[in-house]
C-alpha positions as CSV (number, residue, x, y, z in Angstrom):
1,M,-11.9,10.3,81.0
2,R,-8.3,9.2,81.0
3,K,-7.4,6.0,79.3
4,C,-4.9,3.2,79.9
5,R,-2.5,2.7,77.1
6,E,-4.0,-0.2,75.3
7,S,-4.5,-1.5,71.8
8,R,-8.0,-1.3,70.3
9,P,-9.9,-4.4,69.2
10,K,-10.7,-4.8,65.6
11,P,-14.3,-3.8,64.7
12,G,-16.6,-6.8,65.0
13,A,-14.1,-8.9,67.0
14,L,-15.6,-11.3,69.5
15,P,-14.7,-10.4,73.1
16,I,-12.8,-13.5,73.8
17,S,-7.3,-16.9,73.3
18,L,-3.6,-18.4,74.5
19,P,-0.4,-21.0,74.4
20,I,3.7,-21.0,75.2
21,G,6.3,-21.8,72.7
22,R,7.6,-22.6,69.3
23,R,8.1,-19.3,67.5
24,R,9.7,-16.5,69.5
25,Q,9.6,-12.8,69.0
26,A,12.1,-10.3,70.2
27,R,12.1,-10.2,73.9
28,G,10.5,-7.3,75.7
29,S,11.9,-5.7,78.8
30,F,10.7,-4.7,82.2
31,G,12.9,-1.7,82.9
32,G,13.4,0.8,85.7
33,G,10.5,2.9,84.5
34,E,7.9,0.1,85.0
35,A,9.5,-0.9,88.3
36,G,9.4,2.7,89.5
37,S,5.7,3.0,88.6
38,L,4.9,0.0,90.8
39,Q,7.0,1.5,93.7
40,E,5.2,4.8,93.2
41,L,1.8,3.0,93.3
42,R,2.8,1.3,96.6
43,R,3.8,4.6,98.1
44,T,0.6,6.4,97.1
45,A,-1.4,3.4,98.3
46,S,0.1,3.8,101.7
47,D,-1.3,7.4,101.7
48,L,-4.8,5.8,101.9
49,V,-4.0,4.7,105.5
50,L,-5.3,7.6,107.6
51,P,-2.8,8.9,110.2
52,D,-3.5,8.9,113.9
53,D,-4.0,12.6,114.1
54,Y,-6.8,12.4,111.6
55,W,-8.8,10.4,114.1
56,S,-7.8,12.5,117.1
57,R,-9.0,15.6,115.3
58,Y,-12.2,13.8,114.4
59,K,-12.7,12.8,118.1
60,E,-12.1,16.4,119.2
61,E,-14.8,17.6,116.8
62,L,-17.3,15.0,118.1
63,E,-16.4,15.9,121.7
64,G,-17.0,19.6,120.8
65,I,-20.4,18.8,119.3
66,R,-21.3,16.8,122.4
67,S,-20.1,19.5,124.9
68,E,-21.7,22.5,123.1
69,G,-24.8,20.5,122.5
70,A,-25.1,19.8,126.2
71,G,-24.7,23.5,127.0
72,L,-27.4,24.3,124.4
73,R,-29.7,21.7,126.0
74,E,-29.2,23.1,129.5
75,A,-29.9,26.6,128.2
76,A,-33.1,25.4,126.5
77,Q,-34.2,23.6,129.7
78,S,-33.6,26.7,131.8
79,M,-35.6,28.7,129.3
80,A,-38.4,26.2,129.4
81,V,-38.5,26.4,133.3
82,S,-38.7,30.2,133.1
83,L,-41.5,30.1,130.5
84,D,-43.5,27.7,132.7
85,A,-43.2,30.0,135.7
86,A,-44.0,33.2,133.7
87,P,-47.8,33.0,133.6
88,G,-48.2,33.1,137.4
89,S,-45.4,35.5,138.1
90,S,-44.5,39.2,137.6
91,G,-41.3,41.0,137.0
92,M,-39.6,38.2,135.0
93,D,-39.2,40.2,131.8
94,G,-35.5,40.7,132.3
95,A,-34.9,37.0,133.2
96,L,-36.8,35.8,130.2
97,R,-35.1,38.2,127.9
98,G,-31.6,37.1,129.3
99,S,-32.4,33.4,129.0
100,A,-33.6,34.0,125.4
101,D,-30.5,36.0,124.4
102,R,-28.3,33.3,125.9
103,L,-30.1,30.5,124.2
104,Q,-30.0,32.4,120.8
105,S,-26.3,33.1,121.2
106,L,-25.5,29.5,122.0
107,L,-27.6,28.3,119.1
108,A,-26.0,30.7,116.7
109,G,-22.5,29.7,117.8
110,F,-23.4,26.0,117.5
111,A,-24.7,26.6,113.9
112,D,-21.6,28.6,112.9
113,K,-19.5,25.6,113.8
114,Y,-21.6,22.5,113.2
115,G,-24.4,23.6,111.0
116,G,-24.8,22.8,107.3
117,S,-22.4,25.6,106.3
118,G,-20.5,25.7,109.6
119,S,-16.7,25.9,109.8
120,V,-16.2,22.5,111.4
121,T,-18.6,20.8,109.1
122,A,-17.0,22.5,106.0
123,G,-13.6,21.3,107.1
124,R,-14.8,17.8,107.6
125,R,-16.6,17.8,104.3
126,E,-13.4,18.9,102.5
127,A,-11.4,16.2,104.3
128,L,-13.9,13.6,103.2
129,K,-13.9,15.0,99.6
130,S,-10.1,14.8,99.5
131,Q,-10.2,11.1,100.7
132,R,-12.9,10.3,98.1
133,S,-11.3,12.0,95.2
134,G,-11.9,10.0,92.0
135,E,-14.8,8.1,93.6
136,E,-17.1,8.8,90.6
137,E,-14.4,7.8,88.1
138,R,-13.7,4.6,90.1
139,R,-17.4,3.7,90.0
140,S,-17.6,4.3,86.3
141,L,-14.6,2.1,85.7
142,E,-16.0,-0.7,87.9
143,N,-19.3,-0.5,86.0
144,Q,-17.4,-1.0,82.7
145,S,-15.5,-3.9,84.3
146,R,-18.8,-5.6,85.2
147,T,-19.9,-5.2,81.6
148,A,-16.7,-6.6,80.2
149,W,-16.8,-9.5,82.8
150,S,-20.3,-10.5,81.7
151,G,-18.8,-10.9,78.2
152,A,-16.2,-13.4,79.5
153,T,-18.8,-15.4,81.5
154,A,-21.2,-15.4,78.6
155,F,-18.5,-16.7,76.2
156,L,-17.6,-19.6,78.6
157,A,-21.3,-20.4,79.1
158,T,-21.7,-20.5,75.4
159,L,-18.7,-22.8,75.0
160,A,-19.9,-25.1,77.8
161,G,-23.4,-25.2,76.4
162,M,-22.4,-26.3,72.8
163,R,-24.8,-29.0,71.7
164,S,-23.4,-32.5,71.4
165,S,-24.6,-35.5,69.4
166,P,-26.0,-38.7,71.1
167,E,-22.7,-40.4,70.0
168,E,-20.6,-37.8,71.7
169,K,-22.7,-38.0,74.9
170,Q,-22.5,-41.8,74.9
171,A,-18.7,-41.8,74.4
172,F,-18.3,-39.5,77.4
173,E,-20.7,-41.6,79.5
174,R,-18.6,-44.7,78.8
175,L,-15.4,-42.8,79.6
176,D,-16.9,-41.6,82.9
177,W,-17.9,-45.1,83.8
178,L,-14.4,-46.4,83.1
179,Y,-12.9,-43.6,85.1
180,H,-15.1,-44.3,88.2
181,R,-14.6,-48.0,87.9
182,N,-10.8,-47.6,87.9
183,L,-11.0,-45.0,90.8
184,T,-13.0,-47.5,92.9
185,W,-10.8,-50.4,92.0
186,N,-7.7,-48.6,93.1
187,E,-9.5,-46.9,96.1
188,G,-8.5,-43.5,94.8
189,Q,-9.8,-40.1,95.8
190,E,-11.9,-38.1,93.4
191,E,-11.0,-34.4,93.1
192,A,-13.4,-31.5,93.6
193,A,-15.1,-30.1,90.4
194,P,-13.1,-27.3,88.7
195,A,-14.1,-23.8,90.0
196,R,-16.2,-21.6,87.7
197,L,-15.5,-17.9,87.1
198,P,-17.2,-15.8,89.8
199,S,-20.1,-13.8,88.6
200,D,-18.6,-10.5,90.0
201,A,-15.7,-8.9,88.3
202,S,-13.9,-7.9,91.6
203,E,-14.3,-11.4,93.0
204,G,-13.0,-12.8,89.7
205,R,-9.9,-10.5,89.9
206,K,-9.2,-11.8,93.5
207,A,-9.7,-15.4,92.4
208,A,-7.3,-14.9,89.5
209,F,-4.6,-13.5,91.8
210,A,-5.2,-16.3,94.3
211,S,-4.8,-18.9,91.5
212,A,-1.6,-17.1,90.3
213,D,-0.2,-17.5,93.8
214,G,-1.1,-21.2,93.7
215,W,0.6,-21.6,90.3
216,L,3.8,-20.0,91.6
217,D,3.8,-22.2,94.7
218,A,3.2,-25.3,92.5
219,L,6.1,-24.3,90.2
220,G,8.3,-23.8,93.3
221,D,7.4,-27.3,94.4
222,G,8.2,-28.6,90.9
223,V,11.6,-27.1,91.1
224,T,12.2,-28.9,94.4
225,G,11.2,-32.3,93.0
226,M,7.7,-33.1,91.8
227,R,9.1,-36.0,89.9
228,D,5.9,-38.0,89.4
229,A,3.9,-34.9,88.5
230,V,6.4,-33.9,85.9
231,Y,6.5,-37.4,84.4
232,F,2.7,-37.7,84.2
233,A,2.3,-34.2,82.8
234,E,4.9,-34.8,80.1
235,Y,3.4,-38.2,79.3
236,S,-0.1,-36.7,78.8
237,Y,1.3,-33.8,76.8
238,S,3.2,-36.0,74.4
239,R,0.7,-38.9,74.1
240,F,-2.8,-37.4,74.4
241,S,-4.6,-35.0,72.1
242,T,-5.7,-31.4,72.9
243,A,-8.5,-29.4,71.3
244,E,-7.0,-27.1,68.7
245,P,-8.1,-23.4,69.0
246,S,-8.9,-23.3,65.3
247,E,-11.3,-26.2,65.8
248,V,-12.9,-24.5,68.8
249,R,-13.4,-21.4,66.7
250,S,-14.9,-23.5,63.9
251,M,-17.2,-25.1,66.5
252,L,-18.4,-21.7,67.7
253,D,-19.1,-20.8,64.1
254,G,-21.2,-23.9,63.6
255,G,-18.5,-26.4,62.5
256,G,-15.8,-28.3,64.4
257,E,-17.4,-31.7,63.7
258,G,-15.9,-34.4,65.9
259,L,-14.3,-31.9,68.4
260,L,-16.6,-33.0,71.1
261,M,-15.5,-36.7,71.0
262,P,-13.1,-37.8,73.7
263,G,-10.3,-38.5,71.3
264,E,-10.0,-34.8,70.3
265,Q,-9.7,-33.4,73.8
266,E,-8.0,-36.0,75.9
267,N,-5.8,-33.7,77.9
268,E,-8.7,-31.4,78.7
269,Y,-10.6,-34.5,80.0
270,V,-7.5,-35.6,82.0
271,L,-7.4,-32.1,83.6
272,Y,-11.0,-31.6,84.5
273,G,-12.9,-35.0,84.1
274,L,-16.3,-33.5,83.2
275,R,-19.0,-35.6,81.5
276,N,-20.4,-32.8,79.4
277,P,-18.6,-33.1,76.0
278,A,-18.0,-29.4,75.8
279,A,-17.4,-28.6,79.5
280,N,-13.8,-29.7,79.6
281,I,-12.8,-27.4,76.8
282,A,-14.8,-24.6,78.5
283,A,-13.0,-25.3,81.8
284,A,-9.6,-25.1,80.1
285,Y,-10.5,-21.7,78.6
286,G,-11.8,-20.6,82.0
287,E,-8.5,-21.4,83.7
288,L,-6.6,-19.9,80.8
289,F,-8.6,-16.7,81.0
290,A,-7.9,-16.5,84.8
291,L,-4.1,-16.8,84.1
292,R,-4.3,-14.1,81.4
293,L,-6.3,-11.9,83.7
294,A,-3.7,-12.1,86.4
295,I,-0.9,-11.2,83.9
296,R,-2.8,-8.4,82.2
297,T,-4.0,-6.8,85.4
298,M,-0.4,-6.6,86.6
299,E,0.4,-4.8,83.3
300,G,-2.6,-2.6,83.9
301,L,-1.2,-1.3,87.2
302,I,1.7,0.1,85.1
303,E,-0.3,1.2,82.0
304,C,-3.0,3.0,84.1
305,R,-0.8,4.8,86.6
306,S,-1.7,8.2,85.1
307,Y,-5.1,8.0,87.0
308,G,-3.1,8.9,90.1
309,H,-5.4,7.8,92.9
310,P,-4.5,4.2,93.8
311,L,-8.1,3.0,94.1
312,V,-8.8,4.5,90.6
313,V,-5.6,3.0,89.3
314,L,-6.7,-0.4,90.6
315,A,-10.2,-0.1,89.1
316,A,-8.7,1.0,85.7
317,A,-6.1,-1.9,85.9
318,A,-8.9,-4.4,86.5
319,L,-10.8,-3.1,83.4
320,Y,-7.6,-3.2,81.4
321,G,-6.9,-6.8,82.6
322,I,-10.4,-8.1,81.7
323,T,-10.3,-6.3,78.3
324,E,-6.9,-7.5,77.4
325,A,-7.5,-11.1,78.6
326,L,-10.6,-11.2,76.4
327,K,-8.4,-10.0,73.5
328,D,-6.0,-12.8,74.3
329,I,-8.7,-15.4,74.0
330,Q,-9.8,-13.8,70.8
331,G,-6.3,-13.9,69.4
332,L,-5.9,-17.5,70.4
333,L,-9.1,-18.5,68.6
334,D,-8.3,-16.4,65.5
335,R,-4.5,-16.8,65.1
336,G,-3.6,-19.6,67.5
337,V,-1.1,-17.5,69.3
338,I,-0.9,-14.7,71.9
339,T,2.0,-12.7,73.4
340,L,3.0,-13.7,76.9
341,S,3.0,-10.1,78.1
342,K,3.5,-6.6,76.8
343,Y,6.8,-6.7,78.7
344,A,7.8,-10.2,77.5
345,K,7.4,-10.4,73.7
346,I,7.2,-14.2,73.6
347,D,4.6,-16.1,71.5
348,T,2.6,-18.5,73.6
349,F,0.3,-21.3,72.3
350,Y,-2.7,-23.2,73.7
351,K,-0.7,-26.5,74.1
352,D,1.8,-24.6,76.2
353,Y,-0.9,-23.6,78.7
354,I,-2.3,-27.1,78.8
355,R,1.2,-28.4,79.5
356,L,1.5,-25.9,82.3
357,F,-1.9,-26.8,83.8
358,L,-1.0,-30.5,83.6
359,L,2.1,-29.8,85.7
360,L,0.3,-27.4,88.1
361,H,-2.6,-29.7,88.8
362,G,-0.2,-32.4,89.9
363,S,-0.7,-36.1,89.6
364,S,-3.9,-37.0,91.4
365,D,-5.7,-40.3,91.7
366,G,-8.4,-38.9,89.5
367,Q,-6.1,-37.8,86.7
368,T,-4.4,-41.2,86.7
369,A,-7.8,-43.0,86.6
370,R,-8.8,-40.8,83.7
371,R,-5.6,-41.5,81.8
372,I,-6.3,-45.2,82.2
373,A,-9.9,-44.7,81.1
374,L,-8.7,-43.0,77.9
375,I,-6.3,-45.9,77.2
376,E,-9.0,-48.5,77.8
377,A,-11.5,-46.7,75.6
378,A,-9.0,-46.2,72.8
379,L,-7.6,-49.7,72.8
380,D,-10.9,-51.4,73.8
381,V,-9.1,-53.4,76.5
382,D,-9.8,-54.0,80.2
383,L,-6.6,-53.2,82.0
384,Q,-7.9,-54.7,85.2
385,E,-7.9,-58.1,83.4
386,A,-4.7,-57.5,81.5
387,Y,-1.3,-58.6,82.7
388,T,1.7,-56.3,82.4
389,Y,5.1,-57.8,82.0
390,A,8.5,-56.1,82.3
391,G,12.0,-57.7,81.8
392,A,15.5,-56.3,82.1
393,R,18.9,-57.7,81.1
394,G,22.3,-56.4,82.3
395,V,26.0,-57.3,82.0
396,A,28.5,-56.7,84.7
397,S,32.3,-56.6,84.2
398,V,34.8,-56.5,87.0
399,R,38.6,-56.2,86.7
400,L,40.4,-59.1,88.3
401,W,43.2,-58.0,90.7
402,F,44.7,-61.5,90.9
403,L,46.1,-63.9,88.3
404,P,43.5,-64.4,85.5
405,G,44.9,-68.0,85.0
406,A,44.2,-68.8,88.7
407,A,40.7,-67.4,88.3
408,K,40.0,-69.6,85.3
409,L,41.3,-72.7,87.2
410,A,39.0,-71.8,90.2
411,G,36.1,-71.4,87.8
412,K,36.3,-75.1,86.9
413,S,35.5,-76.1,90.5
414,V,33.3,-73.2,91.6
415,S,30.1,-72.1,89.8
416,W,30.7,-68.4,89.3
417,Q,27.9,-68.1,86.7
418,G,30.1,-66.0,84.5
419,T,33.3,-66.1,82.4
420,V,36.8,-64.7,82.7
421,K,38.0,-62.8,79.6
422,G,41.5,-61.7,79.9
423,N,41.9,-59.8,83.2
424,R,38.1,-59.2,83.6
425,Y,35.3,-61.2,85.0
426,E,32.0,-60.8,83.2
427,T,28.5,-62.0,84.1
428,A,24.9,-61.4,82.8
429,F,21.9,-60.7,85.0
430,S,18.2,-60.8,84.3
431,A,15.1,-59.6,86.1
432,D,11.5,-60.2,85.2
433,S,8.3,-58.9,86.8
434,A,4.6,-59.3,85.9
435,Y,1.5,-57.8,87.6
436,Q,-2.1,-57.6,86.9
């Protein structure tokens, strides 16, 4: 079987990593060869659409079967009538023989065209075989994809099912109570629970590409002015903690003590808001895997182009995408870094993806309430009972276009709430605001 160009995992590596930024490698390139491969794939995919004459020929064949079958039926009925009349008649040998010869000839001609080895049947079989070329190979690749996909879902299920201590459960229960209390107090709307990975590999691929479209749309919105979303995302990124991949790896290996406390995974809680101490980390890795799957599957369309048939290329690309995305998760947990793409040699880090997800998820009522809940839990303060005060001071200076001496003289009789210094008038302003 042909293989996509891909690196092999290290022996014993767990099929499971990601982030965006500090250290950079030499940039890759997406040249004319790769772009040409995608164009070639689009062109061959268009060949899967059957032309109109295919169906017109098929219709002619069916009409031929119907017409010749009707003639065969009439000949058989005529023969049956003759046979029924034969016992009480004489001199019908010639008629019976003629009817039999005609029926046999029609039956032989029908079989020559439409029988198991007939010419029309053979032609139709070859046409179907041509259309279904690579079907066996495609099914084999899809079976391998299902096996690889089960590894991804099993990893996320293992991560979400990590046992937590009573203290960790209690901390998240209190956080959840603070979150819902704030949401109710502000009459905010709670978001839907984060989506889980589909159980089927093909559905998972579709969901990953649909999410990628949503990410691109959200980034486009951000370019046109998601001011609040950007502000809140950057605030969370700089002020709140994230679960370090090395600690996640340690937890999977039986360590990682303290990782399941809210203070060690604040941004994951802001993003997903789940009560299970390990579920927010699992949800982050699930979304990260979906993003890596979309990126790697697009690579796979180029890397697996040698398969030829577009449906086989797609199946091979899906297997490539799942396999490489699992390697990315593995690399993140083991080394804390993965390459953005084979064609963009940029080191990415877990916090970069969390930063991206914070932006893409926007600034919902639920996220704001969870941020407040984290602040209240960390500071042990009730913000609903606390007063917030803000004050501002400013100085304005205006050039005087009349005699400064006259302005000083006028200032003795008129309260300008400012002073004249040389040829400029200066005054100070203050503004104060407090709210609960």
